[in-house]
C-alpha positions in Angstrom: 0.0 0.0 0.0 1.5 3.3 -1.0 0.6 6.7 0.3 1.3 10.0 -1.6 2.6 12.0 1.4 4.6 14.6 -0.5 1.6 15.9 -2.5 0.8 17.9 0.6 4.3 19.5 0.6 4.5 20.6 -3.0 2.6 19.8 -6.2 5.8 19.6 -8.1 7.2 17.0 -5.7 5.7 13.8 -6.7 7.1 11.1 -4.5 5.4 8.1 -3.0 6.6 6.4 0.2 5.4 3.1 1.3 3.7 2.9 4.7 6.1 0.1 5.7 9.1 2.4 4.9 7.7 5.2 7.1 7.4 2.7 10.0 11.0 1.3 9.6 13.3 1.7 12.7 15.8 3.8 10.7 13.1 6.3 9.7 11.7 6.4 13.2 15.2 7.0 14.6 15.8 9.8 12.1 12.5 11.4 12.8 13.2 11.2 16.6 16.5 13.0 16.2 14.9 15.7 14.1 12.2 16.2 16.7 14.7 16.4 19.5 16.8 18.9 17.5 13.7 21.0 16.8 12.8 21.0 20.5 16.3 22.0 21.5 16.3 24.8 19.0 12.9 26.0 20.3 14.3 26.1 23.8 17.2 28.3 22.6 14.8 31.0 21.4 14.5 33.6 24.1 11.6 35.6 22.6 8.1 34.6 21.5 8.0 32.2 18.6 5.5 31.9 15.8 3.5 28.8 16.1 3.3 27.0 12.8 1.0 24.3 11.8 2.6 20.9 10.8 1.6 21.6 7.2 3.5 24.9 7.2 6.5 23.2 8.8 6.5 20.5 6.1 6.0 23.1 3.3 8.9 25.2 4.6 11.1 22.2 4.9 10.3 21.2 1.4 11.1 24.7 0.1 14.5 24.6 2.0 15.3 21.2 0.5 14.4 22.2 -3.0 16.4 25.4 -2.8 19.4 23.6 -1.2 19.1 25.8 2.0 19.8 24.8 5.6 17.4 26.5 7.9 18.7 27.4 11.4 16.9 28.9 14.4 14.2 31.4 13.5 11.4 33.5 15.0 9.5 34.4 11.8 6.3 33.4 10.1 6.7 30.7 7.5 5.6 32.8 4.6 8.3 35.4 5.5 11.0 32.7 5.8 9.9 31.3 2.5 10.3 34.7 0.9 13.8 35.1 2.4 14.9 31.7 1.2 13.6 32.2 -2.3 14.9 35.7 -2.7 18.4 34.6 -1.5 18.5 31.7 -3.9 17.3 33.8 -6.8 19.9 36.5 -6.1 22.7 33.9 -5.9 21.6 32.1 -9.0 21.4 35.3 -11.0 25.0 36.3 -10.2 27.6 35.4 -12.8 28.3 31.7 -12.6 32.1 32.1 -12.9 32.3 34.8 -10.2 31.9 34.2 -6.5 28.7 35.6 -5.0 29.2 39.0 -3.4 27.9 38.8 0.2 27.5 42.6 0.5 25.2 42.7 -2.6 23.2 39.8 -1.2 22.8 41.5 2.2 21.8 44.8 0.6 19.2 43.2 -1.7 17.6 41.1 1.1 17.5 44.1 3.4 15.8 46.3 0.7 13.4 43.5 -0.2 12.3 43.1 3.4 12.2 46.8 4.1 9.9 47.4 1.2 7.6 44.4 2.0 7.5 44.4 5.8 8.4 47.9 6.9 11.7 49.6 7.8 14.6 48.6 10.2 15.6 45.2 8.7 19.3 44.3 9.0 21.1 41.6 7.1 24.5 40.0 7.6 25.9 37.6 5.0 29.3 35.8 5.1 31.2 32.7 5.6 32.4 33.3 9.2 30.8 35.7 11.6 29.5 35.9 15.1 26.4 37.8 16.2 24.4 38.7 19.3 21.3 40.7 18.3 18.1 41.9 19.7 15.2 41.5 17.3 11.6 42.4 17.1 9.2 39.5 17.7 8.6 37.6 14.5 11.6 39.2 12.8 14.6 36.8 12.9 15.8 34.1 10.5 19.2 32.5 10.2 20.0 30.1 7.3 22.9 28.8 5.2 22.8 28.8 1.4 25.7 27.4 -0.7 28.8 28.4 1.3 27.2 31.5 2.9 25.4 32.1 6.1 22.6 34.6 6.2 21.3 36.4 9.3 18.2 38.6 8.7 16.5 40.4 11.5 14.2 43.4 12.3 14.6 45.9 15.1 12.0 48.3 16.4 11.9 51.8 15.1 10.8 54.5 17.5 10.3 58.1 16.5 12.4 60.6 18.5 10.5 63.6 19.4 12.1 67.0 19.1 12.6 68.9 22.4 9.7 71.2 22.9 7.2 69.1 21.0 
């Protein structure tokens, strides 16, 4: 008996898995490790996280796999993460194939994209080796790796400063 499980993930992904395969000890062990890793990552987040339905999680994972992206900790709605992953992949693929991708151009383009779509005060760090410690607005943090680059995209709060005497 075969079940078409991945039709829920993406219409373009047409895989069938047998029910017996899904129940194998190797698959169960793998799924257990993934669940433990996700639980550990959720404990690392110090701010409020966005609850995602299992369908959103599966769809986001399928997007990450299809774009060859490794998702890391995040506090961002799935549709915004999807936008960040797709935008980064598009920008990297559009750069000249013989030249190395320019991290500064990628960071600038992601920041401008998110500023225009989701309001001001987005910040983006792209590179092969960097450390960070940032404070972000709730729902405004994603960290992922794509090709040889790591991408940190986060939003901060913008508060208007009143002129003295106002």
